[in-house]
All heavy atoms as a GROMACS GRO file, in nm:
protein
  595
    1MET      N    1   2.650  -1.884   3.905
    1MET     CA    2   2.730  -1.999   3.877
    1MET      C    3   2.786  -1.990   3.735
    1MET      O    4   2.903  -2.015   3.714
    1MET     CB    5   2.643  -2.124   3.895
    1MET     CG    6   2.720  -2.249   3.897
    1MET     SD    7   2.843  -2.264   4.029
    1MET     CE    8   2.750  -2.235   4.175
    2HIS      N    9   2.700  -1.952   3.643
    2HIS     CA   10   2.742  -1.939   3.503
    2HIS      C   11   2.862  -1.847   3.490
    2HIS      O   12   2.960  -1.880   3.424
    2HIS     CB   13   2.624  -1.888   3.420
    2HIS     CG   14   2.656  -1.872   3.275
    2HIS    ND1   15   2.709  -1.756   3.224
    2HIS    CD2   16   2.644  -1.958   3.171
    2HIS    CE1   17   2.728  -1.770   3.094
    2HIS    NE2   18   2.689  -1.892   3.060
    3ASP      N   19   2.854  -1.730   3.552
    3ASP     CA   20   2.963  -1.633   3.541
    3ASP      C   21   3.092  -1.688   3.600
    3ASP      O   22   3.200  -1.671   3.543
    3ASP     CB   23   2.926  -1.502   3.610
    3ASP     CG   24   2.818  -1.425   3.538
    3ASP    OD1   25   2.789  -1.457   3.420
    3ASP    OD2   26   2.760  -1.333   3.599
    4GLY      N   27   3.084  -1.755   3.714
    4GLY     CA   28   3.202  -1.813   3.776
    4GLY      C   29   3.268  -1.916   3.687
    4GLY      O   30   3.391  -1.919   3.672
    5ILE      N   31   3.187  -2.002   3.626
    5ILE     CA   32   3.239  -2.105   3.537
    5ILE      C   33   3.305  -2.040   3.415
    5ILE      O   34   3.415  -2.078   3.374
    5ILE     CB   35   3.129  -2.203   3.496
    5ILE    CG1   36   3.085  -2.286   3.618
    5ILE    CG2   37   3.173  -2.294   3.382
    5ILE    CD1   38   2.958  -2.366   3.598
    6GLU      N   39   3.239  -1.941   3.358
    6GLU     CA   40   3.295  -1.874   3.240
    6GLU      C   41   3.425  -1.801   3.274
    6GLU      O   42   3.519  -1.802   3.195
    6GLU     CB   43   3.194  -1.778   3.179
    6GLU     CG   44   3.079  -1.849   3.109
    6GLU     CD   45   3.124  -1.938   2.994
    6GLU    OE1   46   3.218  -1.902   2.920
    6GLU    OE2   47   3.065  -2.046   2.977
    7MET      N   48   3.432  -1.738   3.391
    7MET     CA   49   3.555  -1.669   3.430
    7MET      C   50   3.669  -1.768   3.448
    7MET      O   51   3.781  -1.743   3.406
    7MET     CB   52   3.531  -1.588   3.558
    7MET     CG   53   3.443  -1.466   3.533
    7MET     SD   54   3.403  -1.374   3.681
    7MET     CE   55   3.562  -1.307   3.723
    8GLU      N   56   3.639  -1.883   3.509
    8GLU     CA   57   3.742  -1.987   3.524
    8GLU      C   58   3.790  -2.035   3.387
    8GLU      O   59   3.909  -2.057   3.367
    8GLU     CB   60   3.688  -2.105   3.605
    8GLU     CG   61   3.679  -2.078   3.753
    8GLU     CD   62   3.813  -2.082   3.825
    8GLU    OE1   63   3.911  -2.138   3.771
    8GLU    OE2   64   3.819  -2.027   3.936
    9ARG      N   65   3.699  -2.048   3.294
    9ARG     CA   66   3.737  -2.090   3.158
    9ARG      C   67   3.829  -1.988   3.092
    9ARG      O   68   3.910  -2.024   3.006
    9ARG     CB   69   3.613  -2.114   3.072
    9ARG     CG   70   3.540  -2.241   3.110
    9ARG     CD   71   3.418  -2.264   3.026
    9ARG     NE   72   3.361  -2.394   3.057
    9ARG     CZ   73   3.236  -2.428   3.031
    9ARG    NH1   74   3.155  -2.343   2.969
    9ARG    NH2   75   3.192  -2.548   3.063
   10LEU      N   76   3.817  -1.862   3.132
   10LEU     CA   77   3.903  -1.756   3.080
   10LEU      C   78   4.035  -1.745   3.157
   10LEU      O   79   4.118  -1.660   3.128
   10LEU     CB   80   3.829  -1.622   3.085
   10LEU     CG   81   3.710  -1.608   2.991
   10LEU    CD1   82   3.634  -1.478   3.021
   10LEU    CD2   83   3.756  -1.611   2.846
   11GLY      N   84   4.051  -1.832   3.257
   11GLY     CA   85   4.173  -1.832   3.335
   11GLY      C   86   4.172  -1.736   3.453
   11GLY      O   87   4.278  -1.707   3.510
   12ILE      N   88   4.054  -1.686   3.489
   12ILE     CA   89   4.043  -1.594   3.601
   12ILE      C   90   3.998  -1.673   3.724
   12ILE      O   91   3.885  -1.725   3.726
   12ILE     CB   92   3.941  -1.482   3.570
   12ILE    CG1   93   3.984  -1.406   3.445
   12ILE    CG2   94   3.924  -1.389   3.690
   12ILE    CD1   95   3.876  -1.314   3.389
   13PRO      N   96   4.083  -1.685   3.826
   13PRO     CA   97   4.043  -1.758   3.946
   13PRO      C   98   3.915  -1.700   4.006
   13PRO      O   99   3.902  -1.579   4.021
   13PRO     CB  100   4.161  -1.740   4.040
   13PRO     CG  101   4.276  -1.710   3.951
   13PRO     CD  102   4.218  -1.632   3.835
   14THR      N  103   3.823  -1.788   4.036
   14THR     CA  104   3.691  -1.745   4.081
   14THR      C  105   3.641  -1.833   4.194
   14THR      O  106   3.661  -1.954   4.192
   14THR     CB  107   3.591  -1.756   3.964
   14THR    OG1  108   3.640  -1.679   3.854
   14THR    CG2  109   3.455  -1.704   4.002
   15ALA      N  110   3.577  -1.772   4.290
   15ALA     CA  111   3.510  -1.846   4.397
   15ALA      C  112   3.362  -1.805   4.394
   15ALA      O  113   3.325  -1.700   4.444
   15ALA     CB  114   3.572  -1.816   4.532
   16ALA      N  115   3.281  -1.887   4.330
   16ALA     CA  116   3.138  -1.859   4.323
   16ALA      C  117   3.077  -1.886   4.461
   16ALA      O  118   3.112  -1.984   4.527
   16ALA     CB  119   3.072  -1.947   4.218
   17ILE      N  120   2.986  -1.798   4.503
   17ILE     CA  121   2.921  -1.811   4.632
   17ILE      C  122   2.770  -1.814   4.609
   17ILE      O  123   2.716  -1.726   4.541
   17ILE     CB  124   2.957  -1.694   4.726
   17ILE    CG1  125   3.109  -1.687   4.745
   17ILE    CG2  126   2.884  -1.708   4.860
   17ILE    CD1  127   3.156  -1.561   4.816
   18ILE      N  128   2.705  -1.915   4.666
   18ILE     CA  129   2.560  -1.925   4.659
   18ILE      C  130   2.506  -1.943   4.800
   18ILE      O  131   2.583  -1.970   4.893
   18ILE     CB  132   2.516  -2.046   4.573
   18ILE    CG1  133   2.563  -2.176   4.638
   18ILE    CG2  134   2.568  -2.033   4.430
   18ILE    CD1  135   2.487  -2.298   4.591
   19THR      N  136   2.376  -1.929   4.816
   19THR     CA  137   2.315  -1.965   4.944
   19THR      C  138   2.258  -2.105   4.931
   19THR      O  139   2.229  -2.152   4.821
   19THR     CB  140   2.207  -1.865   4.989
   19THR    OG1  141   2.104  -1.860   4.892
   19THR    CG2  142   2.267  -1.726   5.011
   20HIS      N  143   2.240  -2.169   5.045
   20HIS     CA  144   2.204  -2.311   5.046
   20HIS      C  145   2.073  -2.342   4.974
   20HIS      O  146   2.056  -2.453   4.924
   20HIS     CB  147   2.203  -2.365   5.189
   20HIS     CG  148   2.086  -2.325   5.271
   20HIS    ND1  149   2.077  -2.202   5.333
   20HIS    CD2  150   1.972  -2.392   5.299
   20HIS    CE1  151   1.962  -2.195   5.398
   20HIS    NE2  152   1.896  -2.308   5.379
   21VAL      N  153   1.982  -2.247   4.963
   21VAL     CA  154   1.856  -2.275   4.894
   21VAL      C  155   1.876  -2.295   4.743
   21VAL      O  156   1.787  -2.349   4.677
   21VAL     CB  157   1.749  -2.166   4.920
   21VAL    CG1  158   1.712  -2.161   5.066
   21VAL    CG2  159   1.794  -2.030   4.872
   22PHE      N  160   1.992  -2.256   4.692
   22PHE     CA  161   2.021  -2.272   4.550
   22PHE      C  162   2.118  -2.387   4.521
   22PHE      O  163   2.168  -2.400   4.410
   22PHE     CB  164   2.076  -2.141   4.492
   22PHE     CG  165   1.978  -2.029   4.499
   22PHE    CD1  166   1.990  -1.929   4.596
   22PHE    CD2  167   1.869  -2.024   4.413
   22PHE    CE1  168   1.898  -1.826   4.604
   22PHE    CE2  169   1.776  -1.921   4.420
   22PHE     CZ  170   1.790  -1.822   4.516
   23LEU      N  171   2.143  -2.472   4.620
   23LEU     CA  172   2.242  -2.579   4.603
   23LEU      C  173   2.206  -2.674   4.489
   23LEU      O  174   2.291  -2.704   4.406
   23LEU     CB  175   2.258  -2.656   4.734
   23LEU     CG  176   2.365  -2.765   4.734
   23LEU    CD1  177   2.502  -2.710   4.695
   23LEU    CD2  178   2.371  -2.832   4.870
   24ASN      N  179   2.083  -2.721   4.483
   24ASN     CA  180   2.044  -2.812   4.375
   24ASN      C  181   2.055  -2.746   4.239
   24ASN      O  182   2.101  -2.808   4.142
   24ASN     CB  183   1.904  -2.867   4.397
   24ASN     CG  184   1.897  -2.964   4.512
   24ASN    OD1  185   1.996  -3.025   4.549
   24ASN    ND2  186   1.781  -2.977   4.572
   25THR      N  187   2.016  -2.621   4.230
   25THR     CA  188   2.026  -2.547   4.104
   25THR      C  189   2.172  -2.530   4.064
   25THR      O  190   2.208  -2.547   3.946
   25THR     CB  191   1.959  -2.409   4.118
   25THR    OG1  192   1.823  -2.428   4.156
   25THR    CG2  193   1.965  -2.331   3.988
   26ALA      N  194   2.257  -2.498   4.159
   26ALA     CA  195   2.400  -2.480   4.129
   26ALA      C  196   2.462  -2.610   4.080
   26ALA      O  197   2.538  -2.610   3.984
   26ALA     CB  198   2.473  -2.430   4.254
   27LYS      N  199   2.429  -2.721   4.146
   27LYS     CA  200   2.483  -2.850   4.102
   27LYS      C  201   2.435  -2.884   3.961
   27LYS      O  202   2.511  -2.934   3.878
   27LYS     CB  203   2.444  -2.959   4.200
   27LYS     CG  204   2.519  -2.953   4.331
   27LYS     CD  205   2.475  -3.065   4.423
   27LYS     CE  206   2.552  -3.064   4.552
   27LYS     NZ  207   2.511  -3.173   4.642
   28ALA      N  208   2.308  -2.855   3.933
   28ALA     CA  209   2.254  -2.881   3.799
   28ALA      C  210   2.326  -2.794   3.695
   28ALA      O  211   2.358  -2.840   3.585
   28ALA     CB  212   2.104  -2.855   3.796
   29MET      N  213   2.352  -2.670   3.729
   29MET     CA  214   2.420  -2.578   3.637
   29MET      C  215   2.560  -2.625   3.605
   29MET      O  216   2.604  -2.622   3.489
   29MET     CB  217   2.424  -2.437   3.696
   29MET     CG  218   2.497  -2.335   3.610
   29MET     SD  219   2.411  -2.290   3.460
   29MET     CE  220   2.287  -2.183   3.524
   30THR      N  221   2.633  -2.672   3.707
   30THR     CA  222   2.769  -2.719   3.681
   30THR      C  223   2.767  -2.840   3.589
   30THR      O  224   2.852  -2.852   3.501
   30THR     CB  225   2.846  -2.751   3.811
   30THR    OG1  226   2.781  -2.857   3.881
   30THR    CG2  227   2.859  -2.629   3.899
   31ARG      N  228   2.670  -2.929   3.609
   31ARG     CA  229   2.660  -3.046   3.520
   31ARG      C  230   2.623  -3.002   3.378
   31ARG      O  231   2.681  -3.050   3.281
   31ARG     CB  232   2.556  -3.145   3.574
   31ARG     CG  233   2.605  -3.222   3.695
   31ARG     CD  234   2.510  -3.335   3.734
   31ARG     NE  235   2.374  -3.292   3.759
   31ARG     CZ  236   2.327  -3.251   3.877
   31ARG    NH1  237   2.407  -3.248   3.982
   31ARG    NH2  238   2.202  -3.215   3.891
   32MET      N  239   2.527  -2.912   3.365
   32MET     CA  240   2.483  -2.865   3.233
   32MET      C  241   2.596  -2.796   3.158
   32MET      O  242   2.603  -2.804   3.035
   32MET     CB  243   2.365  -2.767   3.246
   32MET     CG  244   2.235  -2.833   3.279
   32MET     SD  245   2.094  -2.719   3.302
   32MET     CE  246   2.144  -2.568   3.233
   33MET      N  247   2.684  -2.730   3.231
   33MET     CA  248   2.794  -2.657   3.167
   33MET      C  249   2.919  -2.744   3.150
   33MET      O  250   3.023  -2.696   3.108
   33MET     CB  251   2.826  -2.530   3.245
   33MET     CG  252   2.711  -2.429   3.238
   33MET     SD  253   2.754  -2.270   3.310
   33MET     CE  254   2.869  -2.206   3.187
   34GLY      N  255   2.907  -2.872   3.182
   34GLY     CA  256   3.015  -2.965   3.158
   34GLY      C  257   3.127  -2.965   3.260
   34GLY      O  258   3.235  -3.017   3.234
   35VAL      N  259   3.102  -2.907   3.378
   35VAL     CA  260   3.204  -2.905   3.483
   35VAL      C  261   3.142  -2.950   3.616
   35VAL      O  262   3.131  -2.872   3.711
   35VAL     CB  263   3.270  -2.766   3.497
   35VAL    CG1  264   3.366  -2.738   3.384
   35VAL    CG2  265   3.165  -2.656   3.506
   36PRO      N  266   3.102  -3.077   3.623
   36PRO     CA  267   3.031  -3.124   3.742
   36PRO      C  268   3.114  -3.114   3.870
   36PRO      O  269   3.057  -3.111   3.979
   36PRO     CB  270   2.998  -3.270   3.710
   36PRO     CG  271   3.095  -3.309   3.604
   36PRO     CD  272   3.123  -3.183   3.526
   37ASP      N  273   3.246  -3.104   3.858
   37ASP     CA  274   3.332  -3.093   3.976
   37ASP      C  275   3.367  -2.948   4.011
   37ASP      O  276   3.451  -2.925   4.099
   37ASP     CB  277   3.460  -3.173   3.955
   37ASP     CG  278   3.433  -3.322   3.946
   37ASP    OD1  279   3.337  -3.370   4.009
   37ASP    OD2  280   3.509  -3.391   3.875
   38PHE      N  281   3.304  -2.852   3.944
   38PHE     CA  282   3.330  -2.710   3.973
   38PHE      C  283   3.296  -2.685   4.120
   38PHE      O  284   3.186  -2.713   4.166
   38PHE     CB  285   3.244  -2.621   3.882
   38PHE     CG  286   3.270  -2.474   3.900
   38PHE    CD1  287   3.380  -2.415   3.840
   38PHE    CD2  288   3.184  -2.395   3.974
   38PHE    CE1  289   3.405  -2.279   3.854
   38PHE    CE2  290   3.208  -2.259   3.989
   38PHE     CZ  291   3.319  -2.202   3.929
   39ASP      N  292   3.392  -2.634   4.193
   39ASP     CA  293   3.376  -2.612   4.336
   39ASP      C  294   3.322  -2.471   4.361
   39ASP      O  295   3.358  -2.376   4.290
   39ASP     CB  296   3.510  -2.631   4.406
   39ASP     CG  297   3.495  -2.662   4.553
   39ASP    OD1  298   3.382  -2.683   4.601
   39ASP    OD2  299   3.599  -2.666   4.621
   40PHE      N  300   3.239  -2.458   4.462
   40PHE     CA  301   3.180  -2.329   4.498
   40PHE      C  302   3.153  -2.326   4.647
   40PHE      O  303   3.155  -2.430   4.714
   40PHE     CB  304   3.054  -2.301   4.417
   40PHE     CG  305   2.952  -2.411   4.420
   40PHE    CD1  306   2.854  -2.415   4.517
   40PHE    CD2  307   2.956  -2.512   4.325
   40PHE    CE1  308   2.760  -2.518   4.520
   40PHE    CE2  309   2.862  -2.615   4.327
   40PHE     CZ  310   2.764  -2.618   4.424
   41VAL      N  311   3.126  -2.208   4.698
   41VAL     CA  312   3.101  -2.188   4.841
   41VAL      C  313   2.952  -2.179   4.865
   41VAL      O  314   2.879  -2.114   4.789
   41VAL     CB  315   3.170  -2.059   4.890
   41VAL    CG1  316   3.144  -2.035   5.038
   41VAL    CG2  317   3.319  -2.064   4.862
   42VAL      N  318   2.907  -2.244   4.970
   42VAL     CA  319   2.765  -2.240   5.008
   42VAL      C  320   2.751  -2.167   5.141
   42VAL      O  321   2.807  -2.210   5.242
   42VAL     CB  322   2.706  -2.382   5.019
   42VAL    CG1  323   2.558  -2.375   5.057
   42VAL    CG2  324   2.725  -2.460   4.890
   43ALA      N  325   2.680  -2.056   5.140
   43ALA     CA  326   2.650  -1.980   5.261
   43ALA      C  327   2.505  -2.007   5.300
   43ALA      O  328   2.424  -2.046   5.216
   43ALA     CB  329   2.671  -1.830   5.236
   44GLN      N  330   2.474  -1.985   5.424
   44GLN     CA  331   2.337  -2.002   5.469
   44GLN      C  332   2.251  -1.885   5.423
   44GLN      O  333   2.295  -1.770   5.422
   44GLN     CB  334   2.331  -2.016   5.621
   44GLN     CG  335   2.390  -2.145   5.673
   44GLN     CD  336   2.316  -2.266   5.619
   44GLN    OE1  337   2.195  -2.280   5.634
   44GLN    NE2  338   2.389  -2.354   5.552
   45HIS      N  339   2.130  -1.916   5.383
   45HIS     CA  340   2.030  -1.818   5.341
   45HIS      C  341   1.960  -1.770   5.467
   45HIS      O  342   1.944  -1.848   5.560
   45HIS     CB  343   1.932  -1.889   5.247
   45HIS     CG  344   1.844  -1.799   5.169
   45HIS    ND1  345   1.884  -1.739   5.053
   45HIS    CD2  346   1.718  -1.758   5.191
   45HIS    CE1  347   1.785  -1.666   5.006
   45HIS    NE2  348   1.684  -1.676   5.089
   46PRO      N  349   1.916  -1.647   5.477
   46PRO     CA  350   1.921  -1.540   5.377
   46PRO      C  351   2.046  -1.454   5.392
   46PRO      O  352   2.115  -1.460   5.491
   46PRO     CB  353   1.797  -1.458   5.409
   46PRO     CG  354   1.786  -1.466   5.558
   46PRO     CD  355   1.834  -1.607   5.592
   47ILE      N  356   2.068  -1.373   5.290
   47ILE     CA  357   2.180  -1.278   5.291
   47ILE      C  358   2.127  -1.134   5.290
   47ILE      O  359   2.174  -1.049   5.363
   47ILE     CB  360   2.271  -1.298   5.167
   47ILE    CG1  361   2.335  -1.435   5.167
   47ILE    CG2  362   2.377  -1.189   5.156
   47ILE    CD1  363   2.451  -1.454   5.259
   48SER      N  364   2.027  -1.110   5.207
   48SER     CA  365   1.982  -0.972   5.182
   48SER      C  366   1.926  -0.902   5.305
   48SER      O  367   1.928  -0.779   5.311
   48SER     CB  368   1.880  -0.969   5.069
   48SER     OG  369   1.764  -1.042   5.106
   49SER      N  370   1.878  -0.976   5.403
   49SER     CA  371   1.818  -0.912   5.520
   49SER      C  372   1.917  -0.893   5.635
   49SER      O  373   1.880  -0.845   5.742
   49SER     CB  374   1.699  -0.995   5.569
   49SER     OG  375   1.741  -1.126   5.605
   50LEU      N  376   2.043  -0.928   5.613
   50LEU     CA  377   2.142  -0.916   5.720
   50LEU      C  378   2.184  -0.772   5.742
   50LEU      O  379   2.188  -0.692   5.649
   50LEU     CB  380   2.267  -0.998   5.685
   50LEU     CG  381   2.250  -1.148   5.668
   50LEU    CD1  382   2.384  -1.212   5.632
   50LEU    CD2  383   2.192  -1.212   5.792
   51THR      N  384   2.220  -0.742   5.866
   51THR     CA  385   2.279  -0.612   5.896
   51THR      C  386   2.423  -0.615   5.844
   51THR      O  387   2.477  -0.721   5.810
   51THR     CB  388   2.281  -0.585   6.047
   51THR    OG1  389   2.368  -0.682   6.109
   51THR    CG2  390   2.141  -0.593   6.108
   52ASP      N  391   2.487  -0.499   5.842
   52ASP     CA  392   2.627  -0.494   5.798
   52ASP      C  393   2.714  -0.584   5.886
   52ASP      O  394   2.799  -0.656   5.835
   52ASP     CB  395   2.680  -0.351   5.802
   52ASP     CG  396   2.626  -0.265   5.690
   52ASP    OD1  397   2.564  -0.320   5.596
   52ASP    OD2  398   2.648  -0.142   5.695
   53ALA      N  399   2.692  -0.581   6.014
   53ALA     CA  400   2.772  -0.662   6.107
   53ALA      C  401   2.749  -0.812   6.082
   53ALA      O  402   2.843  -0.891   6.083
   53ALA     CB  403   2.740  -0.626   6.251
   54GLU      N  404   2.624  -0.850   6.059
   54GLU     CA  405   2.593  -0.990   6.031
   54GLU      C  406   2.655  -1.034   5.898
   54GLU      O  407   2.704  -1.147   5.886
   54GLU     CB  408   2.442  -1.012   6.030
   54GLU     CG  409   2.377  -0.998   6.165
   54GLU     CD  410   2.225  -0.992   6.157
   54GLU    OE1  411   2.170  -0.942   6.057
   54GLU    OE2  412   2.161  -1.040   6.254
   55CYS      N  413   2.652  -0.946   5.801
   55CYS     CA  414   2.711  -0.977   5.671
   55CYS      C  415   2.862  -0.995   5.684
   55CYS      O  416   2.919  -1.088   5.626
   55CYS     CB  417   2.677  -0.866   5.572
   55CYS     SG  418   2.713  -0.910   5.401
   56LYS      N  419   2.928  -0.910   5.760
   56LYS     CA  420   3.071  -0.923   5.783
   56LYS      C  421   3.103  -1.054   5.854
   56LYS      O  422   3.200  -1.122   5.821
   56LYS     CB  423   3.124  -0.805   5.863
   56LYS     CG  424   3.132  -0.677   5.782
   56LYS     CD  425   3.180  -0.561   5.866
   56LYS     CE  426   3.178  -0.434   5.785
   56LYS     NZ  427   3.220  -0.316   5.862
   57ALA      N  428   3.020  -1.092   5.950
   57ALA     CA  429   3.041  -1.218   6.023
   57ALA      C  430   3.024  -1.337   5.929
   57ALA      O  431   3.103  -1.433   5.934
   57ALA     CB  432   2.944  -1.228   6.141
   58LYS      N  433   2.924  -1.332   5.842
   58LYS     CA  434   2.902  -1.441   5.746
   58LYS      C  435   3.019  -1.448   5.648
   58LYS      O  436   3.066  -1.557   5.614
   58LYS     CB  437   2.771  -1.423   5.672
   58LYS     CG  438   2.734  -1.545   5.589
   58LYS     CD  439   2.592  -1.542   5.541
   58LYS     CE  440   2.496  -1.546   5.654
   58LYS     NZ  441   2.414  -1.664   5.662
   59ALA      N  442   3.069  -1.333   5.604
   59ALA     CA  443   3.183  -1.330   5.513
   59ALA      C  444   3.306  -1.391   5.580
   59ALA      O  445   3.380  -1.469   5.519
   59ALA     CB  446   3.212  -1.187   5.468
   60ALA      N  447   3.327  -1.360   5.706
   60ALA     CA  448   3.441  -1.416   5.779
   60ALA      C  449   3.425  -1.568   5.792
   60ALA      O  450   3.524  -1.641   5.786
   60ALA     CB  451   3.452  -1.352   5.917
   61GLN      N  452   3.303  -1.614   5.808
   61GLN     CA  453   3.275  -1.757   5.822
   61GLN      C  454   3.309  -1.835   5.695
   61GLN      O  455   3.364  -1.945   5.702
   61GLN     CB  456   3.128  -1.777   5.859
   61GLN     CG  457   3.088  -1.918   5.886
   61GLN     CD  458   2.940  -1.928   5.922
   61GLN    OE1  459   2.858  -1.848   5.877
   61GLN    NE2  460   2.908  -2.026   6.003
   62ILE      N  461   3.279  -1.778   5.578
   62ILE     CA  462   3.303  -1.850   5.453
   62ILE      C  463   3.438  -1.818   5.390
   62ILE      O  464   3.479  -1.882   5.293
   62ILE     CB  465   3.189  -1.826   5.350
   62ILE    CG1  466   3.183  -1.680   5.307
   62ILE    CG2  467   3.056  -1.877   5.404
   62ILE    CD1  468   3.088  -1.654   5.192
   63ALA      N  469   3.510  -1.721   5.445
   63ALA     CA  470   3.639  -1.680   5.389
   63ALA      C  471   3.737  -1.795   5.372
   63ALA      O  472   3.806  -1.802   5.269
   63ALA     CB  473   3.701  -1.568   5.472
   64PRO      N  474   3.747  -1.889   5.467
   64PRO     CA  475   3.841  -2.000   5.445
   64PRO      C  476   3.807  -2.084   5.322
   64PRO      O  477   3.897  -2.130   5.251
   64PRO     CB  478   3.829  -2.083   5.574
   64PRO     CG  479   3.784  -1.985   5.677
   64PRO     CD  480   3.692  -1.892   5.603
   65GLU      N  481   3.680  -2.104   5.294
   65GLU     CA  482   3.640  -2.180   5.175
   65GLU      C  483   3.672  -2.102   5.048
   65GLU      O  484   3.716  -2.160   4.950
   65GLU     CB  485   3.490  -2.213   5.179
   65GLU     CG  486   3.457  -2.325   5.273
   65GLU     CD  487   3.514  -2.457   5.225
   65GLU    OE1  488   3.479  -2.503   5.115
   65GLU    OE2  489   3.597  -2.514   5.298
   66VAL      N  490   3.648  -1.973   5.050
   66VAL     CA  491   3.683  -1.888   4.935
   66VAL      C  492   3.833  -1.896   4.910
   66VAL      O  493   3.878  -1.918   4.797
   66VAL     CB  494   3.638  -1.742   4.958
   66VAL    CG1  495   3.694  -1.650   4.850
   66VAL    CG2  496   3.486  -1.733   4.964
   67GLU      N  497   3.911  -1.884   5.015
   67GLU     CA  498   4.056  -1.891   5.002
   67GLU      C  499   4.100  -2.027   4.948
   67GLU      O  500   4.186  -2.035   4.859
   67GLU     CB  501   4.122  -1.866   5.138
   67GLU     CG  502   4.272  -1.868   5.134
   67GLU     CD  503   4.335  -1.840   5.268
   67GLU    OE1  504   4.276  -1.876   5.372
   67GLU    OE2  505   4.444  -1.781   5.268
   68ARG      N  506   4.042  -2.134   4.999
   68ARG     CA  507   4.076  -2.269   4.954
   68ARG      C  508   4.052  -2.283   4.804
   68ARG      O  509   4.137  -2.334   4.730
   68ARG     CB  510   3.993  -2.373   5.029
   68ARG     CG  511   4.021  -2.517   4.986
   68ARG     CD  512   3.927  -2.614   5.053
   68ARG     NE  513   3.787  -2.593   5.019
   68ARG     CZ  514   3.731  -2.630   4.904
   68ARG    NH1  515   3.802  -2.689   4.809
   68ARG    NH2  516   3.603  -2.607   4.882
   69ILE      N  517   3.938  -2.234   4.757
   69ILE     CA  518   3.907  -2.244   4.614
   69ILE      C  519   4.002  -2.157   4.531
   69ILE      O  520   4.056  -2.202   4.430
   69ILE     CB  521   3.760  -2.205   4.588
   69ILE    CG1  522   3.667  -2.313   4.646
   69ILE    CG2  523   3.734  -2.185   4.439
   69ILE    CD1  524   3.521  -2.275   4.647
   70LEU      N  525   4.025  -2.035   4.573
   70LEU     CA  526   4.110  -1.945   4.496
   70LEU      C  527   4.255  -1.990   4.491
   70LEU      O  528   4.324  -1.967   4.392
   70LEU     CB  529   4.102  -1.802   4.552
   70LEU     CG  530   3.969  -1.732   4.531
   70LEU    CD1  531   3.970  -1.596   4.600
   70LEU    CD2  532   3.936  -1.718   4.382
   71LEU      N  533   4.299  -2.058   4.597
   71LEU     CA  534   4.437  -2.105   4.600
   71LEU      C  535   4.453  -2.243   4.536
   71LEU      O  536   4.563  -2.294   4.524
   71LEU     CB  537   4.491  -2.106   4.743
   71LEU     CG  538   4.503  -1.968   4.807
   71LEU    CD1  539   4.553  -1.980   4.950
   71LEU    CD2  540   4.594  -1.877   4.725
   72GLY      N  541   4.341  -2.303   4.496
   72GLY     CA  542   4.347  -2.427   4.422
   72GLY      C  543   4.359  -2.554   4.501
   72GLY      O  544   4.385  -2.659   4.446
   73SER      N  545   4.338  -2.548   4.630
   73SER     CA  546   4.344  -2.670   4.710
   73SER      C  547   4.211  -2.743   4.701
   73SER      O  548   4.105  -2.685   4.717
   73SER     CB  549   4.371  -2.634   4.857
   73SER     OG  550   4.354  -2.749   4.938
   74ASN      N  551   4.216  -2.873   4.672
   74ASN     CA  552   4.094  -2.954   4.663
   74ASN      C  553   4.059  -3.021   4.795
   74ASN      O  554   3.962  -3.094   4.802
   74ASN     CB  555   4.107  -3.059   4.554
   74ASN     CG  556   4.102  -2.996   4.417
   74ASN    OD1  557   4.037  -2.894   4.396
   74ASN    ND2  558   4.173  -3.055   4.323
   75ALA      N  559   4.138  -2.997   4.898
   75ALA     CA  560   4.110  -3.059   5.027
   75ALA      C  561   3.975  -3.014   5.078
   75ALA      O  562   3.942  -2.895   5.077
   75ALA     CB  563   4.219  -3.020   5.128
   76GLY      N  564   3.892  -3.106   5.117
   76GLY     CA  565   3.761  -3.073   5.171
   76GLY      C  566   3.659  -3.038   5.067
   76GLY      O  567   3.555  -2.981   5.097
   77GLN      N  568   3.683  -3.072   4.941
   77GLN     CA  569   3.589  -3.040   4.833
   77GLN      C  570   3.457  -3.109   4.857
   77GLN      O  571   3.449  -3.222   4.901
   77GLN     CB  572   3.648  -3.080   4.698
   77GLN     CG  573   3.565  -3.033   4.583
   77GLN     CD  574   3.637  -3.056   4.449
   77GLN    OE1  575   3.746  -3.112   4.446
   77GLN    NE2  576   3.576  -3.014   4.344
   78ARG      N  577   3.351  -3.041   4.827
   78ARG     CA  578   3.214  -3.090   4.846
   78ARG      C  579   3.185  -3.205   4.751
   78ARG      O  580   3.230  -3.207   4.638
   78ARG     CB  581   3.118  -2.973   4.818
   78ARG     CG  582   2.976  -3.001   4.841
   78ARG     CD  583   2.887  -2.880   4.814
   78ARG     NE  584   2.935  -2.785   4.716
   78ARG     CZ  585   3.018  -2.683   4.742
   78ARG    NH1  586   3.063  -2.664   4.862
   78ARG    NH2  587   3.056  -2.601   4.648
   79ASP      N  588   3.107  -3.303   4.796
   79ASP     CA  589   3.065  -3.416   4.709
   79ASP      C  590   2.950  -3.376   4.622
   79ASP      O  591   2.867  -3.301   4.652
   79ASP     CB  592   3.024  -3.536   4.795
   79ASP     CG  593   3.144  -3.593   4.870
   79ASP    OD1  594   3.255  -3.586   4.816
   79ASP    OD2  595   3.122  -3.645   4.980
   0.00000   0.00000   0.00000
């Protein structure tokens, strides 16, 4: 989360991706860094034990959210 926020501050479009087990930590980090509305993508945990095919399927599943963030649309932003 830190890296994504810092890259955005440098003007580099970023879509930070976390797994759902880190949601509370990610929200706390955005508040601590002064950007409580920083948008990010939440994927289901786990990731590391997935096969290549499962990883590709998960990437395809979250791709629309990544695209939405990178293109700057706030529609559907998480509360």
